[in-house]
C-alpha positions in Angstrom: 0.0 0.0 0.0 1.4 3.4 -0.9 2.2 6.0 1.7 -0.3 8.7 2.6 0.5 12.2 3.9 1.2 12.5 7.6 -2.0 12.8 9.6 -4.2 11.0 7.1 -5.5 7.5 7.7 -6.7 4.7 5.5 -9.0 1.7 6.2 -9.6 -1.3 4.1 -12.4 -3.8 4.9 -12.5 -7.4 3.6 -15.7 -8.1 5.7 -13.9 -10.6 7.9 -11.0 -8.4 8.9 -10.2 -4.7 9.2 -7.0 -3.1 8.0 -6.1 0.4 9.2 -3.0 2.5 8.3 -2.0 5.7 10.1 0.9 8.1 9.7 1.8 10.0 12.9 1.8 13.8 12.7 5.2 15.7 12.8 4.1 17.0 16.2 3.1 13.7 17.6 4.0 13.3 21.3 5.3 10.0 22.6 2.2 7.8 23.2 1.7 4.1 23.7 0.6 2.6 20.4 -2.5 0.9 21.9 -3.7 4.3 23.2 -2.8 5.9 19.9 -5.1 3.4 18.0 -7.9 3.5 20.6 -8.0 7.3 19.9 -8.3 6.8 16.1 -10.5 3.8 15.6 -14.2 4.0 16.4 -15.8 1.4 18.6 -12.6 -0.3 19.4 -11.4 -1.6 22.8 -7.8 -1.8 24.1 -8.3 -5.5 24.6 -8.9 -6.1 20.8 -5.9 -4.0 20.0 -3.7 -5.9 22.5 -4.9 -9.2 21.0 -3.9 -8.0 17.6 -0.5 -7.0 18.9 0.0 -10.4 20.6 -0.6 -12.0 17.1 2.0 -9.7 15.6 -0.6 -7.8 13.6 0.4 -4.3 14.7 3.3 -3.0 12.7 5.2 0.3 13.0 7.4 1.0 10.0 6.9 -2.6 8.9 8.1 -4.1 12.2 5.8 -5.8 14.8 5.5 -4.0 18.1 4.1 -4.5 21.6 1.2 -2.4 22.9 3.7 -0.5 25.0 5.6 0.8 22.0 5.8 4.7 22.0 4.6 6.2 18.8 6.9 8.9 17.4 6.5 11.6 14.8 6.3 10.2 11.2 5.8 6.6 12.3 3.7 4.5 10.0 1.3 2.3 12.0 -0.7 -0.5 10.5 -3.1 -2.9 12.2 -5.0 -6.0 11.0 -7.9 -7.2 13.1 -9.9 -10.3 12.6 -13.5 -9.3 12.6 -15.8 -6.2 12.5 -17.9 -5.0 15.5 -21.1 -6.7 16.6 -24.3 -5.7 15.0 -27.0 -8.2 16.0 -27.3 -10.9 18.7 -25.9 -14.4 17.8 -28.1 -17.3 18.8 -26.3 -20.7 19.4 -28.1 -23.6 17.6 -27.6 -27.3 17.8 -26.9 -28.0 14.1 -24.7 -30.8 12.9 -21.4 -29.8 11.3 -19.0 -32.0 9.3 -15.7 -31.5 11.2 -12.5 -32.7 9.3 -10.0 -31.6 11.9 -10.0 -30.0 15.3 -7.5 -29.1 18.1 -7.4 -26.6 20.9 -6.9 -23.7 18.6 -8.9 -24.2 15.4 -11.4 -26.4 13.6 -11.6 -27.2 9.9 -15.2 -28.0 8.6 -16.5 -29.3 5.3 -19.6 -27.2 4.7 -22.5 -28.5 2.7 -24.1 -26.5 -0.1 -27.1 -24.5 1.1 -25.7 -23.5 4.5 -25.0 -19.8 5.0 -21.7 -19.2 6.8 -22.6 -16.3 9.1 -25.8 -14.4 10.1 -26.9 -11.4 8.1 -29.2 -10.2 5.3 -32.2 -12.2 6.4 -30.3 -15.3 7.4 -30.0 -14.9 11.2 -30.5 -18.5 12.1 -29.4 -21.9 10.7 -25.9 -20.6 9.8 -22.5 -22.3 10.3 -21.7 -19.6 12.9 -24.9 -20.4 14.8 -23.8 -24.1 14.8 -20.3 -23.2 16.0 -21.6 -20.9 18.7 -23.4 -23.9 20.1 -20.5 -26.3 19.7 -18.0 -23.9 21.3 -20.4 -22.2 23.7 -18.0 -22.6 26.6 -15.1 -20.9 24.8 -14.4 -17.2 25.6 -14.3 -16.3 21.9 -17.8 -17.6 21.3 -19.1 -15.8 24.4 -17.8 -12.5 23.2 -21.0 -11.4 21.5 -19.3 -10.9 18.2 -21.4 -11.9 15.1 -18.6 -13.7 13.3 -16.5 -15.3 16.0 -13.5 -17.3 14.7 -14.2 -16.5 11.0 -11.2 -15.4 8.9 -12.6 -16.4 5.5 -15.9 -17.6 4.1 -17.6 -19.3 1.1 -21.0 -18.6 -0.5 -24.2 -20.3 0.7 -24.4 -22.6 -2.3 -20.7 -23.3 -2.5 -19.6 -26.5 -0.7 -16.3 -27.3 0.9 -13.6 -26.3 3.3 -13.4 -23.6 5.9 -11.0 -23.0 8.9 -12.4 -21.4 12.0 -10.3 -20.2 15.0 -11.2 -21.1 18.6 -9.3 -18.3 20.3 -8.5 -14.7 19.6 -4.8 -15.4 19.2 -5.4 -18.1 16.6 -8.0 -15.9 14.9 -5.7 -12.9 14.6 -2.8 -15.0 13.3 -5.0 -16.8 10.7 -6.5 -13.5 9.6 -3.0 -12.2 8.9 -2.2 -15.2 6.8 -5.3 -14.6 4.7 -4.6 -10.9 4.5 -1.0 -11.6 3.4 -2.1 -14.3 0.8 -0.1 -17.0 2.5 -2.8 -19.6 2.4 -3.6 -22.1 -0.4 -7.2 -22.4 -1.6 -8.2 -24.4 -4.6 -11.7 -24.9 -6.0 -13.4 -27.2 -8.5 -15.9 -25.5 -10.8 -18.1 -26.7 -13.7 -18.5 -24.0 -16.3 -20.2 -23.4 -19.6 -17.9 -23.8 -22.6 -14.1 -24.3 -22.4 -11.7 -21.5 -21.6 -8.9 -20.8 -24.0 -6.2 -21.3 -23.3 -7.0 -24.2 -21.1 -4.7 -22.9 -18.4 -4.3 -19.3 -17.4 -4.8 -16.4 -15.0 -7.6 -13.9 -14.7 -6.7 -10.5 -13.3 -9.3 -7.8 -12.8 -10.6 -5.6 -9.9 -13.8 -6.9 -8.3 -16.3 -4.5 -6.9 -20.1 -4.1 -6.4 -22.1 -4.0 -9.7 -23.2 -0.5 -10.5 -26.8 -1.4 -11.3 -27.4 -4.7 -9.4 -26.2 -4.5 -5.8 -26.6 -8.2 -5.3 -23.9 -8.9 -7.9 -20.2 -8.2 -8.2 -18.5 -6.9 -11.3 -15.0 -6.8 -12.9 -13.3 -3.5 -13.5 -10.0 -2.6 -15.1 -7.3 -1.5 -12.6 -7.3 1.9 -14.4 -11.0 2.4 -13.6 -10.2 3.0 -9.9 -13.1 0.8 -8.8 -13.1 -2.5 -6.9 -10.2 -4.4 -5.3 -7.3 -6.2 -7.0 -8.2 -9.9 -7.7 -6.3 -12.8 -9.2 -7.6 -16.2 -10.1 -5.5 -19.0 -11.7 -7.5 -21.7 -13.6 -6.8 -25.0 -15.3 -9.2 -27.2 -17.3 -9.4 -30.7 -15.8 -12.0 -32.4 -18.0 -13.5 -31.2 -21.3 -17.0 -32.1 -22.3 -17.2 -29.7 -25.2 -20.3 -27.8 -24.0 -19.1 -27.6 -20.4 -15.9 -28.5 -18.6 -14.5 -29.1 -15.1 -12.0 -26.4 -14.0 -9.7 -26.2 -11.1 -9.3 -22.6 -9.7 -6.6 -21.4 -7.4 -7.3 -18.1 -5.5 -4.4 -15.7 -5.1 -6.9 -13.2 -3.5 -10.2 -13.7 -1.8 -12.8 -11.3 -3.0 -16.6 -11.7 -2.8 -17.9 -14.1 -5.6 -14.3 -14.0 -7.0 -14.4 -17.2 -9.0 -18.0 -16.8 -10.1 -17.5 -13.3 -11.4 -14.1 -13.8 -12.9 -15.2 -16.8 -14.9 -18.4 -15.0 -16.0 -16.2 -12.1 -17.1 -14.2 -14.3 -19.6 -17.4 -15.8 -20.9 -17.6 -19.0 -18.9 -20.1 -18.7 -16.0 -20.6 -21.5 -13.6 -23.1 -24.1 -14.5 -26.5 -23.2 -13.0 -25.2 -20.0 -11.4 -28.5 -18.0 -11.3 -26.9 -14.8 -10.3 -24.3 -14.7 -13.1 -26.3 -16.2 -16.0 -25.3 -19.8 -15.8 -28.8 -21.1 -15.3 -29.5 -20.9 -19.0 -28.3 -23.1 -21.9 -25.3 -21.2 -23.1 -23.6 -23.9 -25.2 -24.8 -26.7 -27.4 -27.5 -27.5 -29.9 -31.1 -26.3 -30.3 -32.5 -29.9 -30.4 -35.3 -30.6 -27.9 -33.5 -33.8 -26.7 -30.4 -31.7 -25.7 -32.5 -29.0 -24.1 -34.3 -31.6 -22.0 -30.9 -33.2 -21.1 -29.6 -29.9 -19.7 -32.8 -29.2 -17.8 -32.4 -32.6 -16.1 -28.8 -31.6 -15.3 -30.1 -28.4 -13.6 -32.4 -30.6 -11.5 -29.4 -32.8 -10.5 -27.3 -29.8 -9.5 -29.8 -27.2 -8.1 -27.0 -24.7 -7.2 -24.0 -23.1 -8.8 -21.3 -25.7 -9.5 -18.5 -24.7 -7.1 -16.6 -26.7 -4.5 -13.8 -25.5 -2.1 -11.7 -28.7 -2.4 -8.3 -27.7 -1.0 -7.2 -25.6 2.0 -3.6 -25.1 3.2 -2.3 -22.8 5.9 0.3 -22.6 8.7 -1.0 -23.6 12.1 -1.3 -20.3 14.1 0.3 -21.8 17.3 2.5 -24.8 16.4 3.7 -23.3 13.0 3.1 -26.7 11.3 1.9 -26.7 7.7 -1.6 -28.1 7.4 -3.2 -29.3 4.2 -6.8 -30.6 3.8 -8.7 -32.0 0.8 -12.5 -32.4 0.5 -14.0 -34.9 -2.0 -16.3 -33.6 -4.7 -19.9 -33.7 -3.4 -22.5 -36.1 -4.7 -24.5 -33.6 -6.8 -21.4 -32.4 -8.7 -20.2 -36.0 -9.2 -23.6 -37.1 -10.5 -23.6 -34.2 -12.9 -20.2 -35.0 -14.3 -21.2 -38.7 -14.7 -24.3 -37.7 -16.6 -22.2 -35.5 -19.0 -19.6 -38.3 -19.4 -22.4 -40.7 -20.5 -23.9 -38.1 -22.8 -20.7 -37.1 -24.6 -19.6 -40.7 -24.7 -22.8 -41.8 -26.5 -22.5 -38.9 -29.0 -18.9 -40.0 -29.8 -20.2 -43.6 -30.3 -22.9 -42.4 -32.7 -20.4 -40.3 -34.7 -18.0 -43.3 -35.0 -20.8 -45.5 -36.6 
């Protein structure tokens, strides 16, 4: 991030963490950095700031500091915190969760499609966070009243796959910093309309809210000055002609990133209602083909996206962790149906 004039401040929000940057005035008197930040960030407690410092998330001139550090004139202070302030009450609910790994510091879950990750926008119950609030109801972090305890990243309601959730503030802050610094590994499997060319490449384009439809995201050129920098690497895994299976690796983690990036290059996710993939976009006009695709939409009644790989450094032990989630049944069934369909067409052509 570029420097800003002394006295100005800058905040970036990625929904699950907050990033602030301040430059101390030339006349700044010596002051503890935790007090300095409390004076400049609204609705913040010294406890949250001190937890961020314990995780190494407060930097002065690019070096981590303790809460007792004395701010000097011209110092550049940055802080990353793991979650935004509370807005509504979180209700713990006894909902089953598919846990792949758990220790004293974190849990990795394999989320089913259809489950919202955290409350908000009309989904205040039945979410993954409601379930975790019940499961970890005796942990201080989940008694804090925060709406998104433990969350450092998320996936869409109708996306299936892997998520890591912290069980303590220290783990949460350290994981948040890994995601902020792009030091995690996240790979997805997507079924898309058509076949991207080349069959392996990188999509770069700023992602921001759509100008007309606020429920959608859109891609903007970096020169437009809109949206946030986003990078998606893709590779075609299996080609069915009309659709294909694609592996996507995230370098950044913007809202709807894979969905909007693939739509931007002309290959929306299969049955993605929001980005136009719920229509027949490739293939013939024959009634038999149209009926085949309609049956495919019934098999996969959501957008075809699965978070299959998650890798990160354990926030306490420092051990490298790697997890894989198998492709869910609906996406597997869809691929098998297309394999049979394209196989029968090849048999017919060979006769």
